[in-house]
N, C-alpha and C positions, 0 to 999 in steps of 0.2 A: 413588638415595641419595647424598649429598652426606656426606662425612667430611673435617673439618676439625680432628682432632685426633689424637694417638696412641691417647690410649684409645680414642676412638671405633673408630679402625682395630682395635684389639684387641678390643674388643667386637663389632665386626660381623664377624672372622672366627669368633668363637664361637658367634655365634648364627646363621651361615649355614653352616655348616660349612666353613669354609674358603674360600669363595668370595667374591671381588671382581666378580662379573658385573655389569655395568651401573652400577659404581659413577662418583663422581666424586671422586677424593682430592687434596686441595688445600692446599698449601703444609704439608704435614707430615714432618717429618723421618724416613725411614724405613730409613736406614743401617744398623742393628741388627736391620730386619726381612728380610735378602734371604733365607732359607730359607721364612719364610713367604710372601713374594712368588713365590719361584719355583715354588713349590707348589700356589697360591691358581688359579681359574680366575680370568681377567681377559678375557673376552670383553664386549666393547663398555664398557670401563672405559677412565677419563681419569686422567692423574695432570699434575697443574696445579702447576708449581713445587715439588715434592717432592724432598728431599735422598736420591738414590740414588746409589750406586756407578754405575760404567759400565757393569759387566757386566750388574748387574740390571737396569739402562735397558734395556741391548740385548737380555735376555731377554724384557722384557717387551714390546718394540716387534716382536722374532720372533712373539711368541703373540697378535699382534693388540689390544695397548693402543696406546693413543695416550700419549705422554709429549710432556710440554712441559717443558723444561728452566729452572731458575731461570735470573733474569736480574741477576746481581750487580753491572754497571756502570751500573745506573739510578739515578736520582735516589729512585724511588718502586716499591714492591713489587704489580706487574702481578696477583698472584695472592694479596693481602692476605684475609684473611676476617672485617675485622673494619672499622668506621667509625674514622674519625680522630678524633684528639683536638687541641686547640690546641697543648699542649705537644709533641704528636709534630711537627706541621707547623712550628712556629716552634723547634723544638731550637736550644738554643745563641743564644736572641735576647739574653740579658742579659750575654753576651762578644763577639758578632760582629753584623756589620751584617743588617738582613732579606733581602739580596741573597745571603747566605751559608747562609740557611734551607732546609731540604728543600722547603719551599713554592715558594719563588722558585727553586731550582735545577730544581725540575720545570716550570714555566713556562716556563725558559729551554730547558728541555729540549723542550717542546711547542712554542715557538714556532721553532725551529730550523729552518732551510726544508729542510734534508736528511729530518729526520726527520718533518717534517709529510705527506711525499710517500712517502718509502720505507715498501715494502707490510710489512716488520716494524714499524717504528712505529706504522703503522695496526692490526695486530693487537695489539700492546701495549697499546694504548690501550682497543682493543675489551675485551680481558680484563679488565683492572683497572677499566672502570665497569660489565663484568658482575659482577665481583665486589662492587663498592660497592654495586649493584643488589640482590644477594642480602643482602648485609650490612644494608641499608636496611630490606627488606621483614621480616626478623626484628625489627629495631628498632621498628618500626611496630605490631607485632602487637598487638591490642586496646588502643591509646591512643586518647584520643580528643585529634585533632591539628587544630590552628587554624593555617592559615597567615598571617604577618603580611607583607605586600610592601610596598616604598615607594622612595624615590629612594635612591642611594647618596652624593648631594652632602649631605645634610643634616648639618650640622656639631654636634659635641658640645655646642659650649655654645650653643645654639637652643632655642627652647620647644619646635618640632617632635621635638627628640630626645629631650627629656625628657617629653614627652606618650607618645610611642612606648615609652619606658622603662616608665613606669607600665601601660600597656597590657599589655605582657609579664608582669609584676608580677600584674597583676589575673587574668588569664589563668593563668597557671601556679597562683597560690592556689586558684581556682576548679576545678583537675584537670585543666586541660587541659595538651597538650603543645605547647608553642609551637615551630612551625617558621617558618624565614626563608630566603632567598635567599642568607644568610651571609655578607654582604659588609659595607661599612661604613656609615656613615649611618644611616638609619631600620631597616634590618637588624639594624646592632647595637645600637641602641638596644633594639628588642624581646628580642634574646638577653639583653642586658644586664639588664633588667627580669625576665626569667625566672630569671637565675642569682642575682638579688638577692631574689627571693621570701620565701625562710626569714629575711631577716633584718628588721629594724626597719625603723620606717613612714619613718625619716628616711635609709635606706640609700641609696634612690634619689638625692636630692638629694646627698647628701656624694660618692657615684659620679660625677655627672655633673660635681661642681664640681673631682674630681679630674682628669678626662677631661680637662676645658677646657684644660690644659697645652697639649695636640697637639690642636688643633681638627678638624683634616684627615688624610687619610694621604699628601697631598701637600703640600710636597716631601719629606716624610720618614717613610717609614713604619716606619722604624725607632722613632724616638721614639716615633711614635703607637701601634705593638705595646707598647714597653716601659711605655709610662704605663697600658696596660690591663694589663698583668702585675701594675703595681703595685696595680690596684684590687684584681686577684684577690687578691695577699697581703694584702691590707687585709681582705678578706672569704673568708675561706678555702672552695677550694673543695669540700672534705669536707662543708661546711654549706650548698652551694650548692644552687641549684634547677636541675632538668635541662630541656634544650630541645635541639632540632634545628638546624641549618643545611646547607643545601644549595648549597655554592657551585660554580665552575666555572674551569679554567684558560683556558677561552675568553676569559673576562675576569680575567686572571690579573694584571693591571697593579692590579686592586684586591686588596689583602689581604685574607685572611679575618678575620674578628672572631674575639676570643678568648674569647667569653663562651658559648657551646653547647658542652653536655656532649658532644655527639657531631655530627660533621660528616662529611656525604656528598658528599666533593668529587668531582666528575667531569670528565674532560676533555670531555666531549659536553655542550655547553649544549642540545642539543635532549633528551637525555636527563634531564637535570637538570632543566629546566622541566617536562618531562611528569611527571616522579616528585615534585617538589613541588606540581606544583597538582593531580594526581590523587588522592593520599595524604592530603588534608588532609580525612579524615573528616567534621569537624563545620562547616567553613567557612572562607571566606576574606575577610580583611580588607584591603583596597587603601589606604596613606596615599598622600600627593600623592606624585608621581613623574614620570618624563617617557617615554621612548618606550618602556622594557622595561617598565613596568608597565601602560602602555596594551597592551602584547601580552598581558600576563599577565591581564588583566581579561579580554580577548575568547575567550584561549585558555580559560579558566573557564567562561565563559560559553555557550562550544558545546556542550558535553554537557549544559549545564542546560536552553538551547533545546531539545535533542532529548529532555529526560526525559517519560516516559510518562506520560499521564492516569493520576492516582491514587495515583502517587509523589511524594515531598516531593525538591525537590533541594537542593543544599547552599546556604547562606546565602552571598552575596557580598555583601558590605559596602563601598563607598567611603566614604572621610572625606576632608572636606574640599568643602563645597557649591559655593563660589565656584570651586576648581580643577578640580572636574569637571564644572561646568556652564558655565564661561565661558574659563579659562587653557586646559583639556584638554576640550572637552566630549563626555566617553565617555557620561556619566552618559544624556542623552536618546538615546544610540542605542541604548545598554542598555536602556534602559524601550521603548523602540520595538520592539527584540527580544522583550521578554518580554510583550508586548500580548496577552493572551487566552491565555498558555500557563501550565504549572503554574511555570514560574521568575518569575512576577510576583508573585507573595506571599513570594519568597526572596532579592529582592534590595532593598538600602537604601542609601540615600544620608542621612549624617550628617556633622554639622559639626564633631565632635571625636573623638579617638581614646578618650577616655572614654564618649562616647556608644555607640561600638560595644560596650565592654567590657560597659556593662550589656545593651546587647542580647543579647551571648551568653551572658552569665551569668545571667541572669532567663529565658529561654526554655529552657537546658538544666539 
């Protein structure tokens, strides 16, 4: 039983005769619940980042509970119960440079040589990523999710960026939840299109033109981010479409894009890739990319390859005929793997992002 709010804590005690046995209590302020904690059964219970008085914490440990204390000097909360928002990761970006935002400070902590090898740092990263996984599972429940993957190097003023944005808009308007790797380039474009889905037909073109003031996140991520928040101000978040991004501080030199409504940012790239690819329930679209996108294609292809006879695997759609047959010939290998297997009917090579959108929306 997971308890993530004071109301849930009180309700659980009432419905379980004052017992917390087997519970996982996460990031709840329990300073005013000292008596209830001292009298509760806490066998096999765990308190993760809860606010407790020292005497109550000592009492809980003595009676067999595990207590993980809050870590106030970190730039992130390892016990968080929700996904991130762009406003949270970029807090203060209007007044200060990107390097002083929570996102950049967390990357600086992550890449520090002492913290990378220190056992406490390893534990804290693990606790954080487990919390994100838990929140991500809750977020994705009952959603039809399409992952849109592609290169981070796609500039905002390119036709490829605009095409990815229109794809994100098309999928969102068709009722899908767009999920991306959360970074710049094609990933930002797909989240942008989802964000603009409720707005008029010209919204994408208008936003892309404005974003062209800062084409890429290098060499000035501050300007790159501020232009994005300017677009958000022009198209208020209260009316915006919802989408997901799953970035990682493993690639922390790439700032997260500001257009996803929910951001599941991980320390572990392996955990991030696994969840992004595994939970795309409806299908995956691979826009032109490089090594990272090639890795994602075949990581997604492996479970499709082993799909039992009689089951239909998710659709894997590669966009860019020349790119995936000549520049990086992933398609011939993917097609060879699929030969005479169930996945043969679920892999597609199309030339444009618009074709990928038509393929997904017509089938579903």
